[in-house]
N, C-alpha and C positions, 0 to 999 in steps of 0.2 A: 665445654671443653675446646680451647684454642688446638687450630691447627698444628702439626709437626713442621718445625723450618725445612726449607729447600733441604739443607745439609744432612739434616734427621732422616728426611725422609731417603736421601739418596744412601744414607748408611744402613737403613731397614731392608732397602730393595738390595742392596751387596749380599745380605744375608740371607735373602729369600728370592734368588734368582733363579731362573732354570739351570739345571745341571748343563755344564760346557761341552760333556762328553760328546764330540763329532760335531760341535758347532764349526761351521767354516772360520776361517783366522779374521778375516774383516768383521764378521758379527761377533766374534769373541771378544776382538781386542779393540775395536772401534764402535759398532753399531748399538751392542748392547749398553756400553758403558755411557753414550751419548742420550741412548734412549730412557735411561737412568734418571738423568739431570732433566730431559723434557718432561718424563711423568712426574717428576718433582714437583717442575714449574707448573703444570698443568692439574696438579691437586692444590699447591698453593691458590690458582686461579678459579678454583672450584669447578673444573671440567670432569665431565664424565668419559669415562673409556671411549663410548659409542661418538663422542665431540671429536675425540683425538683421531678415532680411526679415520672419520669422515674429513679431517684437515690432511690426512696421511693421504689420503686417495685422491684429495683435490689437488696437493703437490705433486701426486706420481701421476695422475690421469693430463693434467696440464703439460708434464712432462714429455709422456709418450704421445700426445697430440703434435708439441713442438718438434719431436724427431721425425713427426712425418712431413710437416707442412714449412719447415724453416731451413735454408739452405745452411750446411755445415761449415761455421767459421771458427777458430779458435775459440771466440768470445760464445757464439750459442753455444757451443759443444760443452763447452766448462761451464755456462749456466746451466744448460738443461740438466748435466751431469750431477751439479750440486742440489738441483731441485728434487732430482731422483733421490740423492742420498738422504736430503731431509725426508723424503716420505717415508723412505724405509726405516730411519730411524724413530719417525711418528709410529711407525709401524711396529716397532719394537716397546714403544713408550705406552700403548694402549694398555698392552698385557699387564705390563708393569702397575700401570697405574691401577688396574682391577685389584692386582694384590695390595696396592696400599691401601685401598678402599675395603680390604678384608672379601675379596672375591667380585668374579665377574658374573655374567650369567649366562644361559646358552644363547640367548638372543644376540648378546655382543661377540662371542664366540663364532657363532654364523656369519655374524658382518663381518668380521674380521678375515676369515677364510673366503667368504666370496668377494671381499674387494681383494685380496691377493690373486684369486682364480681369473678376476677381470684384468690386473696388471700383467699377469704369465701370459694370458692369452691373447694379449694385444700387444705388448711391448717387440716383440720379434717381427711381427706382421709390419709396425709401423718403421722398425729399421729396415725391411726389405724394399718397402716403399720409398724409405730415403735414399738408399740406395738406388734404385730404380730411376727416380726421378732427377737426384742431384749430381749422381757417380756414376752412371750407366757406361761413359765413355772411357773411365779409368778401370773397369773392371777387368779382370781377364777373361770373362764371358759372361754369355748369361747365366750359366751354369751357377755362378757365384752366389744370386739370388736363392738359391737353394738352399743354402747355408743357414740364414736366418729361419728359414720354415723348417729345416730340420733341427734346430736349437729349440725351437717352441715346443715341437712333439717331444723331443728328450726332456727339458723342463718340465711338460706337460706331464709325462709318464712319474717322472721322480716328484713332482709335488703330492700328487695324488695317491700313489703307493706311499710316500713316507708320512703324510697326514694321516693315512689308514692304519698302518704299522703303527704307528705313534699312538692311536687311539685304542686300538685293540691290545698293546702293550700295556698300556697303563692305566687302562679301562676309564678314559678322559681326564686322571687326574696328570699332574705338573710334578716332576721328580725335582727338588732343589738340588742346590748346588752342594757338591760335594768335592772333597781334596783330589785334584789330578795332577799328576806331575807328566812325565814326557808322553807315556802312553795318548792321554788326552790332547796334548799340544800337536803329535804327531799325526793324528787323526784328523785334527783341523787343518793343517797343511796340505796332509792328502786330499782332502774335500775341497780345496780352493776353487777348482774348475765349476763346482756346484753354486760358487757364490754370488748371488745377487748383489750385493754391497761391490764386488770386486767388477762386474758386468757394468754397473753402474761408471765406475771410473775408468773402465776399458773405452765406455763409449765417449770421453773426450778425444779419443782417435781419429773419429768419424770425417773430420776435416782433411785425415790424409788417410784415403779409402783402402789404399793396399796395406799400411801398416794396421789398419783396422781388422782388416779382412785376416790378415795373418794372426793377430793375437786371438781375435773371437774365434777362428777356427780351431785354433790350438785349444781354446777354452771349451769348444762343443766336443773334440775329440776326447779331452779329459773327463767330460760331463758325462759323454756317453760311457766311457769305459767305467766310469764310477757307479753309474746305475746299473750295468751289467752284472757288476759285480755285488752290487746289493742287493738287489732282488731276490737271488737264492737264498742269501745270507740272512734275509728277514723273512723269508718264508719257512726256512727250516728255523728257525728263531721260536717262531709263533706255534709252529708244529709240536717244538718240544714241550711249549707251554699247555698244551692240548685244547 
């Protein structure tokens, strides 16, 4: 039996995608559609989801290392951000490829989550290192280095609690897309500070430390507020489920 074409695979994935409910705007509008295309291409090439995860990790970890070791210029910041965005799109593509292949594996899901937690555990440390090495004289004070450290802590709390809530809520399953109108879109906009893809875009500002810290710091405040609001909500939802 011949493989479906790339266009056919994209149409199939559009009908069997994850629910958009609560997905941050960048992930909803850009990352998942790009991930569908990459998944369809990977399927045509005969790649496995684990191989796509490995390529995603390579792009992402290379970008994180470059944040820490390369002086931020306009060219380097744009290049690193695009590399991180590609890694993020491939991170979406591995799960979509698994659906094209009629299901993934527990080992593949484990690999995907471990790759994510390594990414989230290191990227803000790399930002702190970059600020210290290349921009310390342009910072308002050494205290500004606490911003990426706080961001890493908030993102770590959100990632763990969200994954745990998701697994308990759906018993390891994946809710498919449903018809969503304004409420779903509004929630996507409100969750913008939690959007990893948006953060990758903001990293283009690193060549201007003052502007970067303002935008990055505002994202941190919004992210922390979102997590403070979400944790009791998730707890009460799970308690009602018994």
